[in-house]
N, C-alpha and C positions, 0 to 999 in steps of 0.2 A: 775602480772597475767593479768591485764587489757590490758597491752601493748602486751602481748603474743597473746591474743585473737584477737586484732586488726590486728596483723601481719598475723595470720591465715586467717582472713577474706580477707585481701588484696591479699594474695597468692591465695586463692580460686577464687577471681574475676579475677586475672590475668590468671589462668588456663582456666576459662570459656571463656575469651576473645580469648585466643589462640585457643581453640577448635572451636569457632565460625568462626574464620578466616580460620582455616584448612578446615572446612566443606564447606566454600564458594569456596575454591579451587582457583588456579591461574587464573586470568582474569575473575573471576565471581563476579558480583555485587550483593549485598543484597538489595532486594526491598520488600515492603509490598505486600500482596496479593491484586489483583484487585477486582473490583465489576462489575457485569453485569448490564448495564444500559438499554439495549434494546435487544429483541429477535425477530427474524423474522420467519414467517411460512416456514416450509420446503417444502410445497406443496405436491402434490400427488406423484411426482417422483423426488423430490429433488429441492433445490434452492441453488444458489451460489451468495454470496456477494463479489464483487471484488473491487469496487472503493469507496472512501470516501474523503470528504474535509470538511472544516469548513468555514462558512461565518464570516463576521465581528461581528455578534451578538453572535457568539459561537454556532450557530446551526450546527449540522452535517448533511451533505447530503450524502446519500448512494445509490449506484446502486445495483440492485438485478435482477437476472435472474431466473425465475421459469421454470423448465423443464416439458414438458408434452409428453406422448407417446401413440401410438396406443397399443403397447405391450412392452415387455421388451427391444426391440432393435430398434423399428421404431419411429423416432421422429414425433410428431404431432404438438405440439405448444410450442413455447418459448415465454414467456411473460416477457418483460423488464419493470422494475419499478424503479422509483426514489422516495426516502423517505427523509423527514426531521425529524431529531431526536432532540428534545429540551434538555436542560441541565438536566431536571428531567427524561429523558427517554421517554417522550411522543412522539409518532410516528404519522406522517401525510403523507399519500400517495399523492404526488404532480404530478406524471406523470406515465402513463402506456401505453405500446405500444405492439402490436402483432408483434413480430420479428421472426415469424415462417418461416421455420421449424428449422433453425440452427443459428439464430441470438443470439447475446450476448451483454450485456452492461458491460463496463469495467471501465476505469479510470474516475474520476470526478475531475473537477477543478472549482474554483470560481474566477471571475475577480474582479477588483477594485470596480465595481458597484454592487457586490454581485450577478451578473448573473451566472447561473449554466450551466456547460457544461459537457457532458458525451460522452465517446467514444463508438462506436458501431462496431462490427465485425461480419461478416458472415462466418461461419465455413464450407461453402461448396455449398450452394444452389444458392447464388448470389441474393437472394430475398431481403436482407437487405443491403443497400448501406454502404460500409465501410467509416468510417470517424468520424466526431465529430458533435454533435447536441447540440443546445441551448435549455434549458428547459424554456418554456414560463410560465407566471403567470397562464394561464388557463390550464396548463398541456401538451400543445402541444410540440412535439419535432421537431425542425426545423434544418435541416442540414446546417451547416456553413462551414464545411471543407469536401471535397471529396478526398478520397485517392484511388489509383488504386486497382484492384482486386489482391489478393495475399498479400497485406499489412495487418498486424495485429496491428491495433492501440490499445495501451494498457495504458501506463502511460501518464498523462497530467500535464503540468506546464506552468504558465504564467511568462514571463520575458520581461520587457521593452515593453509592448504592443503587444508582439508576443506570440502565443501559440505553445509550443513545444510538440511533440507527439512521444512516443517511438514506434518502430515497432518491435514486438517480433518475427515475422516470418523471415524477411530478415536481421535483426540486423542493424537497422539504426535509425536516429532521423529525423523527419520531422518538418517543421516550417511553420506557416501560420499567416497572419494578419487577424483576425476575424472581419468581418463587417456585413452588412445587407444581402449581397449575399452569394454565395458559393465559397470559396477559393479552388482552385484546383492546388496545387503545383505539378510540373511535375517531380521533382527529390527530393531525401532526402536532408536535410540540412547537415547531416553528415553521412558518411558510413565508417566503419572500421572493420577489422577482430576481434578486441577486443569486438565488440558489437554483433557478430553473434552467433547464437545457435550452439550447438555441432553437430546437425543432422538436416536434412530437416524438421523433425516433432518436433524439440526441441523448446526451448524458449530462445531467446536472450535478447536484451535490454528490460527491464521491467519497474520497478519503476524509476521515475526521480524526481529530486529536485534541486533547485538552492541555491548556497552559493556565494553571491556576483555575479560576472559575470562569474561564472563557473557552468556548468551543470554537475550534477552527475547522474549516471545511474547504476542500478543493472543489472547484466547479469546472468540470472537464472541458465542456464545449467552449467556454469563454476564457480559459487560461487564467482563472480568477481564484484568489484566496480570500475568504470572508471570515469575520469574527462575530460570534454571538455570545454576549455575556449571559451567565446564569445568575439571576438575582437570588437574594436570600430566600425568597418565597418560592423559588423554582421556576418562576416565569422568565421567559427569554427577554433579554434586553434588545436594544436596537441592533439590527444586522448591518454591519459596515464592511465595505471593501477594504482589504489590507493591501492587496497587490493585484495587478492585472497586466499580463505580458503575453505577446504573441507566442513566445517560445514555451509558455506554460500550457498551451492548448493540448489537451490530452493528459492533463495532470491527474494522477491517480492517488496512490497512498501518500500519507504525510506522517512525519515523526519529529518530535522536538528533542533537541539536545539539552544538556544541563545549563547552557548559556541562554536558552530561550530562542535559539535559532531554529527555523523550520526547514527540514529536509524533505524534498518533494521529488517523487518519481514521475516521469512523463513517459507515456507509452511509446512515443516516437520522437526521434531527434529532429534537428533542423536540416540535415544534409541529405536526407532521403536514403541513407544507407540501410542495408538489410543483412542481418538483423540489426535493429536500431533501438534507440531509446535515449533518454537523458536523465540526469540527476542535477538538481539545483539546491542551493541553500539560501533561504530568505532570512536575512538578519533582522533582529527586532527593530533596528533603525530603518528598515525598509529596503536595504540594498540587496539585490538579487545577484548571487554569484553562480556561475556555471562550474559545476564540478566535473561533469562528463557529458559530452554531446556526441552521440553515435560513436563511441570509442571501440566498438567491436565486441565488448563483453556485456553489453546491455541488449536484451532481447524482449521487447515489449514489457519493461519492468512495471510491476504492479504495486509492490508494497516495500517500504523501507522499515526495518525494525532494529533498534539498538539492542546489543547483547545485554544480558542481565547477570551473567556470571562474572566473578572478579576478573577473570582473564580476558573477557570479551566486552567489558563495559565501554571501551573506546572503539568497538567494531560496529560498523553499520552493515547489517545483513540485508541484501537486496534480492527480492524474489523476482525472477524473470518469468513472466507468464507464458512467453513463447506462443502468443495467440495465433500466429500464422504458421505454426509448425506443420500443419497439415499440407502446406504448400512448399515450405523450405526444408523440411526434414529435421528441424532442430528439436530440442527438448526443453521443457521447463527446468530451471535450476535455481540454486541459491548462490549468490556471490558474497564473499566476506571482504569488506573494505575497511582497512584501518584508517580512521579519520582523526585520531588524537584527541577526541572530545567524548566524554561519557554521555550516555543518553539521559534524558530527564527521568527521574524516579517516578514510577507510576503510582506506587502506594507509599 
C-alpha cells in the first residue's frame, strides 16, 4: 500500500511537470515576476524614457523627455532629463535641459571612466543640435559629437575607444572618437539596406551592442537583428542578418549576457494588450525564446541593461518607456528581473 501511494505521488508530480512545460509553450522561458524599482513622473502631457545604462558602481543612468503643449496638438516645451537610479531605487536628477519645441533625449552610454553620454535628436525645428552630449558633474550637457540634420541618433555603444551611434532615420551606424572638442563625422561608418527603415517615417537601426569585435543592431521596422564585424583596421565587415521574426517588429534596445545570448526589448507585444510589450532572448545558436509577451508589467519597453554591482549581476533591468502614457495615464518605470545569468562585462 505504501509503495502504491508513492507511485501515485510520483505520477502526479510527473503530470504537473508536463502541464507546466506545455503551458510554457515552445520557445518560451519561465522566469519569475519582476519588481518595480523606480517610477518617473508622467508630466502634464506625458513623458518618455528611452535610454539607460549602468556605470561601474551599478548605478543606472536614465534619459527622460517630458512633453509640454500649448494645447492638445501644439508643442510648447520639451524638457530633457538625465537621472541616476541607485540599487535601492533612489532617484537623483543630474541634468535637465530645455530642448523645446521638438527635442528628445535617447540612448545613454557610459565610458571606462564612468562618464555619461546621451544622444539628442531634434524632430523638426532644428533648435536642438543632433548628436551626442556628455553629462558634466554640474549637470551641464556638452556636445561632443555633431551629426547632420536628418540623422536620428538613437542607440549608443563604446568599443575600443570609439563611440558608435545608430541612425534610425537613414539606417546607418556612425562612429566618432570622443574628446574635448566636437567630433563631426562627415559620413556614416556603415550603411546597408539591412539597416534601413521600411518607410521614410519608419525606424531602422535602433539598439546596438557589442559581442567581441562584432556590432549587433536591432532594426525595428523589420524585426531584424544584424551583425557587423569591426575589422582590425576599423573598417566594417559584411553586414549579415542574424535573425528576423514577425514578433521582433518594434525591437528596441538589446543587451548581451555572459553566455553570448542577446536580450531584446520589443515596444509592443503580440496580443494587443495595453500597456504592452515583449522581451525575447536570442541564443547564439539562433533560437529565439519568448521571455514575456504582454505580461502586464511591460509598458513600451525600450532598453534592457544588466546590473553591474555584485548583487545585481544576474538581474536584467528593463526600462519601460510608457510612450502612450499621455493617453493611458501610466508612467515610465524600471523593472528588475532576476534571470539567473550575469551580463556580459563591458570593460
